[in-house]
N, C-alpha and C positions, 0 to 999 in steps of 0.2 A: 710867486710874485708878492710883494710888498704891499699892505694893505693895511690902514688904522681902522677900518670898519669891522665892529664884531657881529655884527650877523643880527643885530635889532633895526628893524622896520616899522615896528608899532611906535615908537615915540616921536615926536619932534626932533630932538636931538640924535636921535639913531637916526633916521631919511637924513638929517643936514649932514650928519657924518658921511653915510653911503655917497651922498652927492660930490663932496669934497673930495674923497675917495676916487669915484669915479672919474670926476673932471680933470683932477691936477696928478693922482696916482698913476692912475690908469692912461692916461691921455686922452680922456673922453673930450676935452675942451677941443679938441682940433678935430674929432668927430660929429660937434654941434655943426661945422661946415663943410663936410667932407664924409661922402658915404660910402665911394668905390663903389657904388650898385651898378651889376651888369645882370644882363641874363644868362643862362646856362643852358636850358634848356626853354626856349622862348613859351611862355605862356605857364610852365610848370617848374620850372626851379631856377632861382635867382641867388646871387653870391652880392657881400657886402661886406664892411666891417661891422663891429659891436653896435648895435645901433640903441641910441637912446630909448629911454620909453617911447618920448614922443614923434620920433620918426620910426619906431616898429610900430605904433598907433596908425601913420599914415599910410605906411607898405600897405600894411592890413587890408587899409579902406581901399588903396589903389589897386591892389594885386591881389586882392581875395585871396590871401593868405590862408592856408589851414596847419602849416607845419612849422617850427622854428627849430633848428638844427645849428645846436652849440659846440662849435669846433674846440672848444678851449676845455672842456668838461668841467666839471663844479669845482668854482674856487672858492674863497673868501670874501672877495672885493664886491667891492659897492657897486659895480658895472653889472654881476653875476646875479647878486640879490635881486637889483632892480629891474633887469630885464626877465629875469624869472617871473616876478610879480609883475610886469606888464602882459607878457603871455598869458599869464593865468586871466587877467580881468579881461583878454579880447579873445578867450576861448581857444588858443592855439594847443595844438600836439605839442610838446618839447621833448628833446634829443638831447640828451649828453652824448657826444662822441668826439671824445679827444683824440685830437692828431698831434704828433710832433711838427713841426718846420725844421728842425736840423740835424733828425736822425733820418737812417730808412723806415721808410712807412714798415709798421707792422702787419705781417700777414691776417694775424687774426681781429684786427682793428678793420683792414679792407673788407675781411667777411661779413664781419658784425655790421660794417657799412651799407652792404648790398643786402643785407636780410631789413636794415630801415629802409632801403629804398625801394624794393618790393610790397613793404606791408603801409608805408607813409600815405595820408593826403596831399593832395597838390590843389594848388600851388604851395611851395613851399620856398622857406628862403635859409641859407646856410652863414653862417661868420664866425669868423674868427676875432682875431683882436683888431689888425690891420687892414682885411681882407685882402692878402698879400701871397701870403706862402701857403697856411693850412686851407683858405680857402680854395686856393687856385688846384691846390692839389686834390682836392676833395671833389670840385668843380672837373678838373680833368678824370676823375672815377666816375664821378657820373655820365660823362660821355662815352668811357669805354663801356662803362655798365648796357649803356644807352646801342653798343656797335659800333659806336665812332673809332677814328683812328689815332695811335700815340702821337701824331704828328696835331689832330683835332686837340687833344687833352693837353699838348705843350702848349698851345695858344693862350689857356688859362693860366700860365705860368709868364709871365709879362711882364716888362719895365711900364707897361700900362697902367697895372694894378699896383706896382711900386716893389715887383718880386726882383729881385738882384741875383740871377742864375749862378755869378761867379762867387758868391759869398757862400757859408756853409749852408742856406738854404738850396742851393743848387744840388743836392741831392735828391731834393723831389725832382728835379729834371732829369737825372740822372738816372732814376727809377722808371719812367715812362719811355726814355730811351734804352734802358735795358730790356724792356719789354719787346720794343720795336725793331733791337737788333737780334734776340732770341727765339720769340718768337710770333712775331707779329705775322698774318698770313698763314701759318702753321698750326696755332693752336690757340681756340678760344683763352681769351683774357682771364675768365677766373681759373679755368683751369691750369695755367700758367702759376697763377698765383698761389693756388692749392699744390700745386704737383711739384714745379720748379724752382719758385722764386727765392733765393740767396739772402736774405735780408742783410746777415751777417757779413756776407763776401761784398756786397754793395757799401755796405758802410765801411768797412776795411780798405777797399778800393777807391772810394771818392776823396780827393784832395779838393780844398776849400783855397779860395785865393785871400789872405790875409789881411790885406788893403781893403778889400770887396766885404770881408764879413763886417771888419770893423766900422767902416760906413754902417750897414745894414743894422749893425747889434748895440751901436752906443751913438749914432749922428740919426738915421731915423727910427728909433728905439723899437724896431720890431722884437715880438716878444717871440 
């Protein structure tokens, strides 16, 4: 991701550049009025788009948050720096757990997420950029960790959150459908991930709609 922020929040100029970078290059200006907030496991896990520091503080007070999971991974953006600083001031446990929105989910990342899930404090909130794709994937994974169904997981990937399954991000839907078709009801999800999931095959076989991908990538500006 392009960025004008150089990593310094210790000066007025550096902080100003961080906010400009966040608001206008990372499109946080839209997130000032739109949160894409929803429960995943009510009372324990929530999902949203990348929160501004002020909104993170409000959500921490309202929901009693203990943990923040960043699905974008560590970046050099102003949004990243400001939210890390805010999480530290609020005393939140902070996890970097990067996922792709347009690629088949990586086996090792799913298993690492499960490790985080087993040890993290709740209530927790997870975010990507828009709260549409990676947040939907991870929300669906958590539902499966909790013993839910693929159909329930797929509900986390919907138009309601801005997810466009006809575009390249539809590979995330294909992942859950792949498990549903191959193993659901016959093999526990994590055993399937460890032993049978064909990441390369899923990526090879998935085909996206070109127009839908253009709208998702360039009009909706999903990262």
